[in-house]
N, C-alpha and C positions, 0 to 999 in steps of 0.2 A: 957800893958794888954790887950790896945783897940783891938789891931790886933787880938788878939784870942776871945776877946768878940765879935767881926765882925764874926771870922770866923761860932763861937758857933751859933750866931742869924743866921749865912748863914747856917747851918747844920740844925738849926729847921725851915727852908723853905720846905712847905711845895709842889709836884709835884703834878701837877692837869691834868692827862689825858695824861702824858711825856712829856707836854710843858717845852720850856727851851729856853729862851733868839728868841720866835718867833719861833724857829725850831719843828719840831714834830721830838721825837725821841724814841726810844726803851730804857730803862735801866732796865738791868739783875737785879739790885740791890730792886728794886720797888716791885720783890713779897715776899721779906723779910720784915722782923719787923722795924716798923721806933721810934726812940729814940729822945725825947728830950732833953735838957739840962738841965732840972729841974728835980731834983729825981734821975741824971742816970748816972753812971758811965760810963766814956768815954775808950774808950778801946787807948790803949799806941798807937797802929799803926795810928789811926786815928787822933792821935796828932800829930806825926811826919809828918804825910802827912800833915797836916795846914800848918807847921812850915814852912816844905820845901814852900810849895806854897805859905805862905808869903814872902820870901828868894827870892823868883823868880819875885815876883812881883815889890819887891824893885828893881829889877835888869833894869827892862825896862823904859824909858823913860817916863813921864807922859804928854799923850797930854795935848793941850788947847784947852780952848770953844772963841766962839765970843768975850766974857766981858775979855779975856786973863785968864780966870778961868785955873786953871788943874783939866783933868778929868781924871780920873783915869779909864783906860780900863778894864776890869774885863774878862778872859776866862775860862771856867771849862775845865776840863779834857771832859765832854762829848760836847766842840765846836771846840776841837782839832777833834777829832776823826771825827765828822760832817765833819770838812775839809777834812779830808783822805777820808772819805767814799764818799765827793764831787769827789775829784779826783781820786777814781777809778773807781766813776762813767760816768766820761768823757773819761776814757782812756777805761773802757765800754762800753759807745758807740762810740769811736772812731772803736775800735774795731766788735763792732757791723757791722756800716755803712763799715768798709774796708771786714769785711767779707760779708756783703751783696753784693758789688762789685766786690769782686772775684767769687761768689754766679752768678749775675748778667752775667760776662764772662762766669762760667764756661755753663751758659745756654743758650747763644748768641751762643757758640763754637759747643755746642752739638746740639742747630738748624742748624746749619751749617751742621756740618756730618751727620745730618737725612736727610737734603736737597741734601747733595751729593748720599746720601747712597737709597734717594728715587729715584732720575735720575738714577742712574745707574741701581736701580732695573727695571725703567721703560726702558730703553737701553735693559738691559738683558729678559727682558717681549718682549718686540718687534721683538726680532732675535730670540727667542722660538717660537714665533709666526710665522716668515716667514720659522723657519727650520719644521715648524709643517702642514703651506700647501705644502712647494715643498714635505714634505714626503708624504702629503694625494695625492698632484698632480701622485706622483710616483707609491702611488697604484694604484690609477683610475687608469694608463696606463698597470698596472702590469695586475689590473682584466680584463680588456680589453681586454690584449694581450692572456691572461688566457682564458677566454670566445671564444675568434676566433680558440685559439689552441683547447677548445674544441669544439668545433664546428665541426673546421676541420675533428680531429677524429672522431666525430659520424659519418660526411659523409664519412668517410678511411673505417670505420668498418660496415656500412652501404653496399656500393661497395662491399666490400670484403664477404660480408653473402650474398649479389646476387649470388658472383662467387658461393659460395659453394665449395670451395677448399679444405673442409674437405677429408679424403680419407676415401675410403669404411669400411665398417663398417664389422669387423668380429664376430663369432659363430663358437662356442662351440658345436661341431652337435652330442656331446656324452650327451651333459646335454640339455633331451627334455624341463625342465622347462626354458631355457632361453628365459626372454623376446623380441619377437621381435619388435625392433625400430618404432616408430609412423612416416614413411616414407609415402613421395607420391609412390607408386607404377611403377616402373621402368617401365615398359609400355607405361604406359598415358605418359611420358615425349619423345616429339619428336623434334626432332631438325628443328626449320623452318627454315633453312637454306638448308643441305641435305633430308630431309625430314626420317632421319633414328632414329631408337629410340636410345636416351640417355639411357645408362646403369649406372651402380654406377659410378660413379666417377667426376671429374670435369663438367662443366656445364655454362652459363649463362644465368642471367635472365631479359630481357629486352627489348624493344619496343612489349610489351605484345606476349612476346613468349617465349621459352628454345633453348639457341642454344651449340653446340660443342664448344669450344671453339677456334678452328680452323676457323670454319662457317661463326664467325662473321665478316666478311671481308668488309674494308674499299670498298666503290665503285671505286673509282678513280684508285687507285692501286692494288687493288683484294688481299691485303693480311691483316693478320688477326689484329683487334684492340685491343691494350693490355691496350693499356693507360685507367687511370681511367673515363677521361674523354673523347666527342668526339662529333661530330657535324651532324646535319641531315640537311636534304633537299630533299622534294618531298618523305618522309618516307624511307628515304635510309640515311644509316649511314656512313659519312666520319672523316677520321681522321682529327684533328682541321687542321696540316699545308695542306694537301689535298684539304681542304673544302677553304683557302683561296685561295691553288692558281686557284680552277678553279671560285670560285664566288666572290674574292673581286676583284674588275679590277685592271688594271695593266694598268699605261699608254704606249702609245704607240711609246710615244716619248723617254723618259727617261729608258721605261721599267721596274720600280719601280712600288713598290705598291701605288694608288693614297692616298696620307693625307687625311686628315681628318681637316675637319673645324674647330673652335673655341669651336662650339656648338658639338662634337661627332661624326659630319652626311660625308657621304663621298661625297665632291663636286668637279666634271670635268666639261670640256667641251669637247663637240664631234662635228664633220664636220657632218652638215646637211643632208649629199649625203654620203659619205663615213662613217660616222661612230666612225671617227678617236679620239678616248677616249684620252685626256693630261690633265695634272693638268694644272689647273688656271693659275702658275707662267710662264708656256711657253707662255703667252702672251702679258708678260712684258718682258721676259729677251733676248728678240731680237730672236728667233728660226724663221730660213726662211721658206717660204711657196713656194712652184713651181709654178712660173708663170701662171702655166697652168691650171693645177688639184688642188690648194688652198691646198694640203695637206703639212702638217708637218714634217721636215725635219728628222728623225730621227736621235738617237745617234751613230748609227752603222751604218747609208748609206751617202753618200756624193752624193747631188745635181753637176749635173753641173754647171760651173760659166759661166755666157756670159759675154761681152767683154762689157754691158749698168749696170751689177750688179746687172742682175736678174737670179734667179737660176730655173734649170729643172732638175724636178727629173729623174731617168733614162727611167721609163718606158714612158713618156712625150716622154723624147728624141728618142725612136727607132722610132716613126715613124714623128720627128720632119723634116720642112723643115726649110734648110738654107738658100738659094740664091734662086734670081731670076728664074733662069732656071732652079731648080728644082719643082720652083712654075706652068711652064707654062702647063704639062698636066693636075695638076687640075683648070687649068685656064680655060686648053678646055671643063671640065668636068661640069665645072659651067655654062656655053652658054653653052652646050649641054641642060642641065636641062632646062633653059629656056627657050631655041628654044623647047622642049616639050611640054612646060606649053604655047603653041602660045605668048611667050612672045620675040622671036628672036631679040639680040640686033645687027642692023647691019653694027654701026659704028665699028672697029676694036682701041679699045679703048689701051692703054698700061698698060703693068699690073707691078709695079716694088716691090720688097721684100726691104726694107729699114730699118735701126737700129731705134730704140726711139729717141734716138736727132731726127735725119734728119722728123721723123713724125712728133716731136711737132712744128719744123722749118713750115714744111708748114703746118700744124692747124692753124700755127699763121697768114701765109698768106692767108689764105684760107676766104674770105667773107661772103660765107654761109657754113650751114651744122647746124649739131647741134652735140654734142660732148657727149661721154659718161668716165663722170671723174668719178674715181680719173685718167685713163690710158685710152689713144686711142690707141685701135688696129688695126683700120682701115678707111681710107679716100679717098672721091670720088670727085676729084679736079677738080677746074672750072676756076684754075686761070693758068698763065703759071708761071711755078716754075723750077729752077733749081736743083733737088734733087739728095741726092748723096744715091747709090743704092748698093746692096752687089750681088759684081761680082763671087765672087768663095764659096763652103763651106769652111768652118775654119773646123782647124782638132782640139779635143781636145792635148793638152797639159799637162804639171807638175800640179798638183793642179787641177784636174780637173774643170783647163778653157781652154778658144778657144781660137784658137791663128792661126795666119796666112790667115784673112778674107781681102781680097779682095775687094774693092770699088772703087767706081767710078760716080762721076758727069753727071748727062743725066737732058739734056735741052729737057724742056715739052715745044709744042710749040699747040698752040688751033688752032683744028681742028674744034671741034664742041660745043656742050652747056661741054663735059664734057674731060677734059685735061688726065687726068689716075685716075687709084685706086692704091691706096699702102698700103700695107700688112704690119705686123710687122713681121721681120722673127724668125726665133727657136721656132714654136708654132707646136702643130701635126698637122696632115695632117685635122682630124676634125675640128679642130678649128680653122686651117685656111679656110678650106673650107667652115664655115662658114658667117665667116665674110665675104670671098670674094663675099660670094651669098648675106651678106646685104648690101656692097656697088656695088656689080651690081645694085641691084635694083633700089640705088638710081639715077644709072647714066641712066634705064631705064625711071625712070618718068621724068627726063629733060629730055632725050631724046624723048621723046613721047609728050611734050607739056603740063605736069602736072603744074596747077599754084603752086604756092608758097604755101604750105600748112604749115598749123600747125605741133607743132613737135610731139606732141603725134599722128598723121595720118599719116607723113610721116616716124618715124621710127619705128611707131607700125606696118606697112605695110612691113617695109624692115625686121623685126623680124619675122614674120610669116613667110616670103619666106624661111629666115636663117634655120626657126626651120621645117620648111617643106623639104626642103635641107638633113638637121641632119635626119630625118626618110625615107627618101630617100635610107640612109646610113645605115641605121640598121635596117627595116622592109620590106617586100616584097613591090614590086609597085603599087599591085592592093588597098590596102587600101592607097597610097597616090594619086590614078586615082581620087578615089570618093571624095578627101580633093579637091583636084585641082580644076578639070573638070571632066565633062560628057561625051568628044569623046572622040572617043575607037583610036584615032591618039596619043591624049598625054598620052593614058595610053603605048602603044607600046612602045613610044618614053622612058616615063619614066623607062619601064621593059628594055627598052635594054641600057639606060646610068646606072641601077645597074646591067646587066650581066658583065660588064666590071672589078666590081668589084672584087679582090680576096678574098680569105678568109681572114677574120678578129680576131685578139686573142682576145681573153676572153677580154684583160684589154682594150683592143680599144673600143670595143664594151661596157663595162662600162663606158669609157669615153665618147662616144657621148650619151647613157643615164646622163651625167654631163651635157654637155653644154648644152644639150633639159632642165634640171633640171635649169640649170642660167637661161633662156631666162622666162621661166615659177616663176621662185619668181624673176623677177627682183622685185625691191620697187619700183625702180624712175617712174616719172608720165610717162613720155616721152615713156624712154624702156619698161617700166612692166607695166604700164596701158594700156600705145597705143599698145600691143600684147594684151593682153587679151582682148583687143575690136575688135581689127582687126582681133585676131583666133577666136572669137563668130564670128563675120561677115562673115567669108570664108564659117566657118563649118555649119551656117545658109543660102548663098545667095551664096556661092559657088565664088571662087577668080574670074571671068569673071566679075558675075556681081555687087559685091564687085568695082573694078576699076573702074567702068563705076559708079556706086554711086560717087566714090571720085572725079572721073573729073569733075561732074557736080556741087556737092554742097561743095568736099572738104571737106568731114566728113563720117565716116563709114556707111551704112545704118543701 
């Protein structure tokens, strides 16, 4: 019965604050009454439980301590419950860890989803902002278009109201109380065009007056102006197209309206004498000019092509001299002109009309003389040469080209200080005569023993004689006499020479003025400045005293 006593002793053990085998547990039986073995009856069920527990302890192997003694290990029911609860706590801990890991994964996934949704939201927001900006731009354009339309409508309305196109008011003559409309009395409206009274009906109010619609007419075409817009020039109304036709300059070459430059201004070129207006582009596109009058070739006109490539307009062609034989009468007139100035040339100097190539070759072989570049049109020879001259006038062939020109070489022999005078063929009579008068003065200076003169003096006095001859062709001889000489004999000579000239066409007179203008406005030092100095000296001192001063000093007085 020792085991029973042990059990009974064990059952009389008091628990302190729920402590058992070094563990703290909570026992449900602690709340009930405690019984001791002394003087108490054991419950049958407790005895049976103790017997069963003792039997179970005998079935276990008894462990031994370090000294080989057997140690009985006792486990109470409470300790087994503790083990189970430990396992439950471990499982609960593992479950908690697993749930925490799953929760972390869910949180990361949720964060990624939120980040993706945020990115999509930002992209969507950016797209919306672009659409809004585009919508605002379209709205601004629509607003501007609407404002422009409203402005145009207001302008049209104002013009329409100014025209007063309303029908005449009707009155009920039977009703004496009918109100009279507030209108300007018709007797006060007088048409500014026909000066007649404007009754009830349509009228225009513009330019500080009122008009019948049929009286407000374009100053150019004399047709009524029915457009809402019109142009003004000198207080005169024009259709816009009529105004452009009359006042917008047209090119005299291509006949189109001269375009505006990048600054919006009308820019054109004009010849200083002929005032031929043309587009600036024609100076670069190879548009040909007449070799005589320098006018550009219009697109609806064909210029004559000479065999050396020069072009001649039809007006200059009308009086052009084409061969040496045809030029002889003009040569005699020039000699008579010099004789009338008491400057007779005694020697018979050959005069030849030549092509440009022959003139250039002769100029290269000439040792003396000054030539007006870029093109020389006359030459006074002092050396013996063989020159090709134009023997017979060519005729006009297909394509406005000269054909059938006959030339022959001419051997020039020096018999005096001057061998010959060469003149470029194909020039108008007045230009040919002025060149011939210029070269004749070179010959006169050499034949009369004038020393080697500076270019400004020699070319200048030669240009003065050419200018004087042109004046004799265009003005009365008395004006020239006062300039050239004070003697009556020279006056009669010039008048007699002028009386031989037939009636000149208006263009030929204009051409003579142009050749004088060329001499007067020449910008070169020898030909231009020399002429101006020499002409001033002749006007002040006379031709004879000027020539005497040149012989003595080599300069102008």
